[in-house]
C-alpha positions as CSV (number, residue, x, y, z in Angstrom):
1,M,100.9,124.5,-84.3
2,K,100.6,125.2,-80.6
3,N,101.8,122.3,-78.6
4,T,99.0,121.9,-76.1
5,P,98.8,119.0,-73.6
6,E,95.9,117.7,-75.6
7,S,97.7,117.8,-78.9
8,R,100.8,116.2,-77.4
9,R,98.8,113.4,-75.8
10,K,97.0,112.8,-79.1
11,F,100.3,112.4,-80.8
12,L,101.6,110.0,-78.3
13,K,98.5,107.8,-78.3
14,N,97.9,107.7,-82.0
15,S,101.5,108.3,-83.3
16,V,100.1,110.6,-86.0
17,L,100.8,114.3,-86.6
18,A,98.5,116.4,-88.8
19,A,100.0,117.0,-92.3
20,S,101.3,120.5,-92.9
21,A,101.7,122.4,-96.2
22,V,105.0,124.0,-95.1
23,T,108.3,122.3,-95.1
24,I,109.2,120.8,-91.7
25,V,112.7,121.4,-90.4
26,P,114.1,118.3,-88.7
27,R,114.3,118.5,-84.9
28,H,118.0,117.8,-84.8
29,V,118.6,120.9,-86.9
30,L,116.7,123.0,-84.4
31,G,117.9,121.4,-81.2
32,G,121.1,119.6,-82.0
33,V,122.0,116.0,-82.2
34,G,120.1,113.9,-79.6
35,Y,117.5,116.6,-79.0
36,T,114.0,115.3,-78.2
37,A,111.2,117.7,-78.9
38,P,108.7,118.1,-76.0
39,S,106.0,116.6,-78.1
40,D,108.0,113.4,-78.4
41,Q,108.5,113.0,-74.7
42,L,106.4,110.9,-72.4
43,N,105.3,112.4,-69.2
44,L,106.0,109.6,-66.7
45,A,105.1,109.1,-63.1
46,A,106.0,106.4,-60.6
47,I,103.7,104.7,-58.0
48,G,106.2,103.1,-55.7
49,A,109.5,105.0,-56.1
50,G,111.8,103.0,-53.9
51,G,113.3,99.5,-54.1
52,K,112.5,98.0,-57.5
53,G,110.4,101.1,-58.2
54,A,113.6,103.3,-58.3
55,S,115.1,101.3,-61.1
56,D,111.8,100.9,-63.0
57,I,111.2,104.6,-63.3
58,K,114.9,105.3,-64.0
59,L,115.0,102.8,-66.8
60,A,111.6,104.0,-68.1
61,S,113.1,107.5,-68.3
62,V,115.7,106.1,-70.8
63,E,118.6,108.0,-69.2
64,G,116.5,111.2,-68.8
65,R,115.1,111.2,-72.3
66,E,111.6,111.0,-71.0
67,N,110.0,113.5,-68.6
68,V,109.4,112.2,-65.1
69,I,106.9,114.7,-63.7
70,A,105.6,113.0,-60.5
71,L,106.6,110.4,-57.9
72,C,104.4,108.7,-55.4
73,D,105.6,106.8,-52.4
74,V,104.4,106.3,-48.8
75,D,107.9,107.0,-47.4
76,F,110.4,109.2,-49.3
77,S,112.9,108.9,-46.4
78,G,113.9,105.4,-47.5
79,S,115.1,104.0,-50.8
80,A,112.6,106.2,-52.6
81,S,115.0,109.1,-51.9
82,R,117.0,107.8,-54.8
83,S,114.2,108.6,-57.2
84,V,113.9,112.1,-55.7
85,Q,117.6,112.6,-56.4
86,N,117.3,111.3,-59.9
87,F,114.3,113.4,-60.7
88,P,114.5,116.6,-58.6
89,K,111.8,118.4,-60.6
90,A,109.2,115.7,-60.1
91,K,106.3,116.6,-57.8
92,L,106.0,114.3,-54.8
93,Y,102.8,112.5,-53.6
94,A,101.9,110.0,-50.9
95,D,98.6,108.9,-52.4
96,Y,98.5,107.8,-56.1
97,R,94.9,108.7,-56.3
98,E,95.6,112.3,-55.5
99,M,98.6,112.3,-58.0
100,L,96.6,110.9,-60.9
101,D,93.7,113.3,-60.2
102,K,95.9,116.4,-60.1
103,E,98.6,115.6,-62.7
104,K,96.5,115.6,-65.8
105,D,99.5,115.5,-68.1
106,I,100.7,112.1,-67.0
107,D,100.9,109.8,-70.0
108,A,102.2,106.6,-68.4
109,V,102.9,105.2,-65.0
110,T,105.3,102.6,-63.5
111,I,103.7,100.7,-60.6
112,S,106.2,99.0,-58.2
113,T,104.4,98.7,-54.9
114,P,103.8,95.7,-52.7
115,D,101.6,93.1,-54.4
116,H,98.4,94.1,-52.7
117,V,98.4,97.6,-54.3
118,H,99.2,96.5,-57.9
119,G,95.7,95.9,-59.0
120,P,94.0,99.0,-57.4
121,A,96.7,101.4,-58.6
122,A,96.8,100.0,-62.1
123,K,93.0,100.1,-62.5
124,Y,92.9,103.7,-61.2
125,A,95.5,104.7,-63.7
126,M,94.0,102.8,-66.6
127,D,90.6,104.2,-65.9
128,R,92.1,107.6,-66.6
129,G,93.7,106.5,-69.9
130,K,97.3,106.1,-68.6
131,H,99.6,103.5,-70.0
132,V,100.9,101.2,-67.2
133,Y,104.0,99.2,-66.4
134,V,103.3,97.0,-63.4
135,Q,105.8,94.9,-61.5
136,K,105.3,91.2,-61.2
137,P,103.1,89.5,-60.2
138,L,100.7,91.6,-62.2
139,T,98.1,91.4,-59.4
140,H,97.4,90.0,-55.9
141,N,94.7,87.7,-57.1
142,I,93.2,86.1,-60.2
143,R,90.1,88.3,-60.5
144,E,92.3,91.4,-60.6
145,A,94.5,89.9,-63.3
146,R,91.5,89.1,-65.5
147,L,90.0,92.6,-64.9
148,L,93.2,94.4,-65.9
149,T,93.7,92.3,-69.0
150,E,90.2,93.2,-70.2
151,L,90.5,96.9,-69.1
152,A,93.7,97.4,-71.1
153,R,91.8,96.4,-74.3
154,K,88.8,98.5,-73.4
155,Q,90.9,101.6,-72.6
156,K,93.4,101.0,-75.5
157,V,96.4,101.6,-73.2
158,V,99.8,100.0,-73.7
159,T,100.8,97.7,-70.8
160,Q,103.8,95.7,-69.7
161,M,104.4,93.5,-66.6
162,G,107.8,93.8,-65.0
163,N,109.1,90.2,-65.6
164,Q,112.0,91.6,-67.5
165,G,113.4,88.1,-68.4
166,G,110.5,87.8,-70.8
167,S,112.5,90.1,-73.1
168,N,115.7,88.0,-72.8
169,P,116.7,87.1,-76.4
170,L,118.0,83.7,-75.2
171,L,114.4,82.6,-74.8
172,D,114.5,82.3,-78.6
173,M,117.0,79.4,-78.2
174,V,114.6,77.5,-75.9
175,Q,111.7,78.3,-78.3
176,K,113.7,76.9,-81.3
177,W,114.5,73.6,-79.4
178,I,110.8,73.2,-78.7
179,D,109.4,74.2,-82.1
180,S,111.9,72.0,-83.9
181,G,110.8,69.0,-82.0
182,Q,114.2,68.2,-80.7
183,V,113.1,67.2,-77.2
184,G,110.2,65.2,-78.7
185,K,106.8,64.9,-77.1
186,I,106.8,67.1,-74.0
187,S,104.6,65.9,-71.1
188,K,106.2,67.3,-67.9
189,V,107.7,70.5,-66.6
190,Q,109.4,70.8,-63.2
191,I,110.1,74.2,-61.6
192,W,111.7,75.0,-58.3
193,T,113.1,77.9,-56.2
194,N,115.0,78.6,-53.0
195,R,112.4,81.2,-52.0
196,P,111.2,82.2,-49.5
197,V,114.3,84.1,-48.3
198,W,112.2,86.1,-45.8
199,P,110.3,85.0,-42.7
200,Q,107.4,82.7,-43.5
201,G,105.4,80.0,-41.8
202,I,105.5,81.9,-38.5
203,P,103.0,83.7,-36.3
204,F,101.9,87.2,-37.5
205,P,104.0,89.9,-35.9
206,E,102.6,91.9,-33.1
207,P,101.4,95.5,-33.9
208,D,103.5,98.3,-32.2
209,P,102.2,101.8,-33.1
210,N,105.1,103.3,-31.3
211,A,107.6,101.7,-33.7
212,K,106.2,103.4,-36.8
213,P,108.8,105.4,-38.8
214,K,107.8,109.0,-38.6
215,D,107.9,109.5,-42.4
216,L,105.9,106.4,-43.3
217,N,102.2,106.9,-44.2
218,W,101.0,103.5,-42.8
219,D,97.4,103.9,-43.7
220,L,98.3,104.4,-47.4
221,W,100.7,101.5,-47.2
222,L,97.8,99.3,-46.1
223,G,95.8,100.4,-49.1
224,P,93.0,97.8,-49.8
225,S,94.0,95.6,-46.8
226,P,92.1,95.7,-43.5
227,T,92.8,98.6,-41.1
228,L,95.7,97.6,-38.7
229,A,97.9,99.4,-36.2
230,F,101.5,99.7,-37.4
231,T,103.1,96.3,-37.4
232,P,106.9,96.0,-37.6
233,N,108.6,93.5,-39.9
234,L,106.1,94.0,-42.8
235,H,107.4,97.2,-44.6
236,P,109.6,97.4,-46.6
237,F,110.1,93.7,-47.6
238,N,108.7,91.0,-45.3
239,W,105.1,91.6,-46.4
240,R,105.7,89.0,-49.0
241,G,104.9,86.2,-46.6
242,W,101.4,87.4,-45.6
243,W,98.3,86.9,-47.7
244,D,96.9,90.4,-47.0
245,Y,99.8,92.0,-48.7
246,G,102.0,89.4,-50.5
247,T,101.8,86.3,-52.7
248,G,104.6,84.3,-51.3
249,A,107.3,82.5,-53.2
250,L,105.1,82.1,-56.2
251,G,104.4,85.8,-56.4
252,D,108.0,86.7,-55.9
253,V,109.6,84.5,-58.7
254,G,106.8,82.5,-60.3
255,C,106.5,85.1,-63.1
256,H,110.2,84.7,-63.8
257,L,110.1,80.8,-63.7
258,I,106.7,79.7,-64.9
259,D,107.0,82.3,-67.7
260,I,109.6,80.2,-69.5
261,P,107.4,77.1,-70.1
262,F,104.1,79.0,-70.3
263,R,105.6,81.2,-73.1
264,T,107.5,78.6,-75.0
265,L,104.9,75.9,-74.8
266,G,102.0,78.3,-75.6
267,L,100.1,77.2,-72.4
268,K,96.6,78.4,-71.6
269,Y,94.7,78.3,-68.3
270,P,95.4,75.2,-66.2
271,K,92.5,72.7,-65.8
272,S,93.4,71.7,-62.3
273,A,95.6,72.5,-59.3
274,E,96.5,70.7,-56.1
275,A,98.9,71.5,-53.3
276,S,100.7,70.1,-50.3
277,V,102.6,72.3,-47.8
278,A,105.2,71.7,-45.1
279,S,104.0,71.5,-41.6
280,I,105.9,72.9,-38.6
281,Y,105.4,71.2,-35.2
282,S,106.2,73.4,-32.2
283,K,104.6,70.7,-30.0
284,M,104.0,67.0,-30.6
285,W,101.2,65.9,-32.9
286,T,99.8,69.4,-33.3
287,P,100.9,71.2,-36.5
288,D,101.2,75.0,-36.2
289,Y,98.4,76.7,-38.0
290,Y,98.9,80.2,-39.4
291,P,96.5,80.7,-42.3
292,K,97.2,84.4,-42.5
293,G,100.6,83.6,-43.9
294,C,102.3,81.6,-46.6
295,P,103.8,78.2,-45.7
296,P,107.5,77.6,-45.3
297,S,107.5,75.4,-48.4
298,S,105.0,74.0,-50.8
299,F,104.6,71.6,-53.7
300,I,102.1,72.5,-56.5
301,T,100.8,70.4,-59.4
302,L,99.1,72.1,-62.3
303,Q,97.6,70.2,-65.3
304,F,97.2,71.7,-68.7
305,D,95.6,70.6,-71.9
306,G,97.7,70.3,-75.0
307,T,98.2,73.4,-77.2
308,D,99.6,74.0,-80.7
309,K,103.1,73.9,-79.4
310,S,102.5,71.2,-76.8
311,K,100.3,68.7,-78.4
312,S,100.0,66.4,-75.4
313,P,98.7,67.3,-71.9
314,I,101.4,68.9,-69.7
315,E,101.9,68.3,-65.9
316,M,103.7,71.2,-64.3
317,T,105.1,70.9,-60.8
318,W,106.3,73.7,-58.6
319,S,108.3,73.4,-55.4
320,D,109.7,76.1,-53.1
321,G,111.5,76.4,-49.8
322,G,114.6,74.9,-51.3
323,I,112.9,71.6,-52.3
324,R,114.0,70.6,-55.8
325,P,113.5,67.7,-58.2
326,A,115.8,64.7,-58.4
327,H,118.8,65.2,-60.7
328,P,118.0,63.7,-64.1
329,D,120.4,60.9,-65.2
330,I,120.8,62.6,-68.6
331,I,122.5,65.6,-66.9
332,P,126.0,64.9,-65.6
333,A,126.0,64.4,-61.8
334,N,128.6,67.1,-61.2
335,M,126.6,69.7,-63.2
336,D,124.0,72.0,-61.7
337,I,120.4,71.7,-62.8
338,G,118.7,75.0,-63.5
339,G,120.9,77.8,-62.2
340,A,123.9,78.1,-60.0
341,N,123.9,75.7,-57.1
342,S,120.7,74.4,-58.5
343,D,118.9,77.0,-56.4
344,N,116.3,77.9,-59.0
345,G,115.4,76.3,-62.3
346,V,113.1,74.8,-64.9
347,L,113.2,71.4,-66.6
348,I,111.1,70.9,-69.7
349,I,111.0,67.2,-70.2
350,G,110.2,65.3,-73.5
351,D,110.6,61.8,-74.7
352,K,113.8,62.6,-76.6
353,G,115.5,64.6,-73.9
354,L,115.1,67.8,-71.8
355,I,115.8,71.5,-71.5
356,S,117.3,73.0,-68.4
357,T,117.2,76.7,-67.6
358,N,117.8,79.1,-64.8
359,I,115.4,81.6,-63.3
360,N,114.8,84.3,-65.9
361,D,114.8,87.6,-64.0
362,S,118.1,89.3,-64.8
363,S,120.1,86.2,-63.9
364,P,121.8,84.3,-66.7
365,L,119.2,82.1,-68.3
366,M,121.8,79.3,-68.9
367,P,119.7,77.3,-71.4
368,K,120.9,73.7,-71.9
369,L,119.6,71.0,-74.2
370,F,120.3,67.3,-73.4
371,L,119.1,64.6,-75.8
372,Y,119.1,60.8,-75.1
373,D,121.1,60.3,-78.4
374,G,124.0,62.2,-76.8
375,T,123.3,65.6,-78.5
376,T,123.8,68.7,-76.3
377,D,123.5,72.4,-77.0
378,F,124.3,75.0,-74.4
379,G,123.7,78.8,-74.3
380,P,126.2,81.1,-72.6
381,E,126.9,80.8,-68.9
382,K,127.2,84.6,-68.8
383,E,125.0,87.0,-70.8
384,E,125.8,90.3,-72.4
385,M,123.2,92.9,-71.5
386,P,123.9,96.1,-73.5
387,V,120.6,97.5,-72.3
388,P,119.7,97.1,-68.6
389,E,117.0,94.4,-68.0
390,Y,116.9,93.5,-71.7
391,G,115.3,96.9,-72.5
392,H,112.1,95.7,-71.0
393,Q,111.0,99.2,-69.7
394,K,112.4,101.0,-72.7
395,K,110.4,98.8,-75.1
396,W,107.3,99.7,-73.2
397,V,108.1,103.4,-73.5
398,E,108.6,103.1,-77.2
399,A,105.3,101.2,-77.5
400,C,103.5,103.9,-75.6
401,K,104.8,106.4,-78.1
402,A,103.8,104.3,-81.1
403,G,100.4,103.7,-79.6
404,F,97.9,100.9,-78.8
405,G,97.9,98.3,-81.6
406,S,101.2,99.4,-83.1
407,K,103.9,96.9,-84.1
408,E,105.9,98.1,-81.1
409,H,102.9,97.4,-78.8
410,K,102.4,94.0,-80.4
411,G,106.1,93.2,-80.0
412,L,106.0,93.6,-76.2
413,T,106.8,90.3,-74.5
414,S,104.6,90.9,-71.4
415,S,101.6,93.1,-72.3
416,F,98.6,92.2,-70.3
417,D,97.2,90.0,-73.1
418,Y,100.0,87.6,-72.2
419,A,100.9,88.6,-68.7
420,G,97.3,88.4,-67.4
421,P,96.7,84.7,-68.2
422,M,100.3,83.8,-67.1
423,T,99.8,85.6,-63.8
424,E,96.5,83.8,-63.3
425,T,98.3,80.5,-63.7
426,V,101.0,81.6,-61.1
427,L,98.3,82.6,-58.7
428,M,96.4,79.3,-59.1
429,G,99.2,77.8,-57.1
430,N,98.4,80.2,-54.2
431,L,94.7,79.4,-54.5
432,A,95.6,75.7,-54.0
433,I,97.8,76.5,-51.1
434,R,95.1,78.6,-49.3
435,S,92.5,75.9,-50.0
436,Y,94.8,73.3,-48.5
437,M,94.6,75.2,-45.2
438,L,90.8,75.3,-45.0
439,R,89.5,73.3,-42.1
440,K,86.5,72.7,-39.8
441,E,86.4,71.2,-36.3
442,I,84.7,67.8,-36.3
443,S,85.3,67.2,-32.5
444,Q,87.3,68.8,-29.8
445,N,90.8,69.6,-31.3
446,K,90.1,67.3,-34.2
447,W,90.0,68.9,-37.6
448,E,88.9,68.1,-41.1
449,Y,91.0,69.8,-43.8
450,Y,88.4,69.6,-46.5
451,G,90.4,71.6,-49.2
452,R,93.1,69.0,-49.6
453,K,92.0,67.7,-52.9
454,K,92.6,68.2,-56.6
455,L,90.8,71.4,-57.5
456,L,89.2,71.5,-60.9
457,W,89.4,74.9,-62.6
458,D,87.1,76.5,-65.2
459,G,89.5,79.0,-66.5
460,E,87.2,80.9,-68.7
461,N,84.7,81.5,-65.9
462,M,87.4,81.8,-63.1
463,K,85.8,79.2,-60.9
464,I,86.7,76.0,-59.0
465,T,84.0,73.6,-59.9
466,N,84.4,71.0,-57.2
467,L,85.0,73.0,-54.0
468,E,82.9,76.2,-53.7
469,E,84.8,77.5,-50.6
470,A,88.0,77.6,-52.7
471,N,86.5,80.4,-54.8
472,Q,86.8,82.9,-52.0
473,F,90.5,83.0,-53.0
474,V,89.8,84.0,-56.6
475,G,89.4,87.6,-55.4
476,R,89.6,89.5,-52.1
477,T,87.7,91.8,-49.9
478,Y,88.7,95.5,-50.2
479,R,88.8,98.2,-47.6
480,K,86.4,101.1,-48.4
481,G,87.9,103.5,-50.8
482,W,90.2,101.0,-52.4
483,E,87.7,98.8,-54.3
484,V,88.6,97.1,-57.6
């Protein structure tokens, strides 16, 4: 049977080959041990080929087993050059829209851009029937997360978010402690991080068109964000601290930290959110006000209804900027809480004891159980990782081959059916932060900050019910040509 692109794609999507009346010779006899027939290869492409994108597409290629046919990046002179070296036969593009329109044989795409491009790029690919692997956070805003979750089901594409710690087998230990009732009735979760580790809570940098690197396509980097002259200190990393492009500390590591209790407690949409943020005073009595950017630190409280795994309501707190909870008495005073140096962590607190874990990116999870009756149980301080990043990308590739609805697909730890609602929860914290900064002038130089309240959230309808102005942060405004 002729192996046309259409027949190969049909095989990959449905994992079915037409039956034949003749005897089929095994592939390894024809091609040798380890040979992969072209019909069994995925045609992969990367949108964002540098930084994390370089490792995402390399791991998705499964050591070259899969076929990387195209790479897209706005600047191949930087870290994206590694991907060019790894896949010298891949065609190069600056605009993912052009790549996806021209390269009809692409089966699946990794998306590892700055946060503001995640949603537009993923939708463009999914609309064309491509499987997608999207870095965390899944999207820049709540509306995009909901849209991609529903679109994945409609298009029947296999999806995975890049919070690789979700595939860490040590999460089974945490799940067992919770499911067995060892920590008792759980009512509180505390989460913290040392992020941001980039400039934040400062004035927006001044544009300087003369400073633009010659190989950087700045207009494509801006994507859906407003037109702006080249501005230093945004690309390639510090964009994280500005709302037009990034999602702050929550977007950077929230999907690695909030994932742990959200997953193991079976949480759903929060029912409320409230925030407080640090103020910086450059002059007496007048706090600096930079609503274009994320604050230097914040404290978020999310309230959840009980679920099958967490029978009672749950209060989840998040703190960033290096602010962490008090050291619980049940944990020895000379022992870190969470991870090393107590920099990042999660405490799941019940009436019989608590669970402490580290951030779950590719750092050791370090799960620890402390019960008030003196019982303890600790996971390993160091983890064996025979497959990089717990095989998170590889499992997605295998699910793409098996097809939508397959057991491999259903076995993914961060398909959009899970990652969408979890990302919405992460981004609820940012909605609360941005609402906290809303203000109106009531007299000369006197301001009312009217968003500093507990925000009530209707998760099913994606709406704050007690402050209409807060709903502007559920989505965003898109530059023409980049709408989602």
